[in-house]
Steps between C-alpha positions, in 0.01 A plus 500: 500500500395848403466712188702806410256793469717654227594217261262229632786255548449225761765526773578364846310647796820606688642709214460879540632580153379343174792310338345568157430872501681609822206690648459521880203296611343671803196275533433135454276408210428129508430307182184337633354837592571635153346193342187549707482864399544415134234228525262747662569751222433237232177386666387859540573574134306194382206590724506857368503375141202269546319765699546739209365241256195442720445875534512544122255211456257648750528840335430356159206304637335805652611747230190456278249785531253380234410186306252521215375221273290624208281193499182471707429134419616215276231294328602198292287287269494122522790463256726717721755747367761758602455855632775763538479728807722812539623555858543864614699554820778717642676236711812298426322173427163325479388140514197273473407376848200285402364323192241224461638161399330530160673833425858544385633850588822600318665830609712668233642846565208725594245265343316197631386234253206295630445168321199272549466153347170363359240431768426129473414452869129569454464777758508879500831641622528808722805624692750787489860584415670703774785738409724648769757779522625599845199516733258558211283219360258492207264206448374455141194272478536224240226271370453243224180383333404133507297500176562585136292789364551455127640281219537666158605289202692709246447265202151357561439371142740277310490279190701177492619294207312180433828312537546638850683805633666651807390834648605744769204638696573830675288622790495755782384425852545608860463137607767244581433190286187462286360154430490399131199309367518375138409212266709183505654576160662814645820477707691744721871481420630773735375756749646830616343813656263646238584238234373154403674293232227284344490244221201353311492153343415451130126512431401151389139535617366546145353845571604843611542526877515782753710475814396715794779547754405658833732655755331496841609633838273576795196684362648622168584333171632562149412325174702405192321369189705302248343389171655213304401364158530134401851372435504479115823303498318207659228516231763505226676198647167315523440547128 
């Protein structure tokens, strides 16, 4: 069997004229040969396509001529935090090629957000975040303190009702979790960063009392003083 070079009809090998279009067939064009040629053309086209994709990828990879990060170092306190870093480059793309396990690097557009959780491991942290674009790399040193430097109580003096009362104590710190030391008639109801929900029992001691509540972490502390008169409702009931 062969193929008509004019209308591509499949005809018998011994025919000199195509029964479909009537053209004179001067040479034999076998179907298997045409199939091989078409297969070779398809394979060549696919190879050319993927070769073009690879070439574009290589071009984009090497296209960067500068990469600038306007951040010499990242220093985090014990409580952690988030820092925003602008990325300046002229390439097609950039990426983060290395981060410590205690750092969460979040690329967004032309900005890198670096998040660090509170340092509760008890050791100083030092490493780097590496940013890459093409063949250019920039390593930004990152560190995190292991100790708190300050605790500042925003409402250090409070007065409670003799019958008992609940308070919210607000404080600022660069630490992770201060320890709370207080008398047994004081109770912590809830904790959140920078806030302590505290309640005080009725004062049935027979005299005015002063509760000293200390927030302690590492080598720093904060103090809250709460004064509470006698619960007069108990005296009234006794009479």
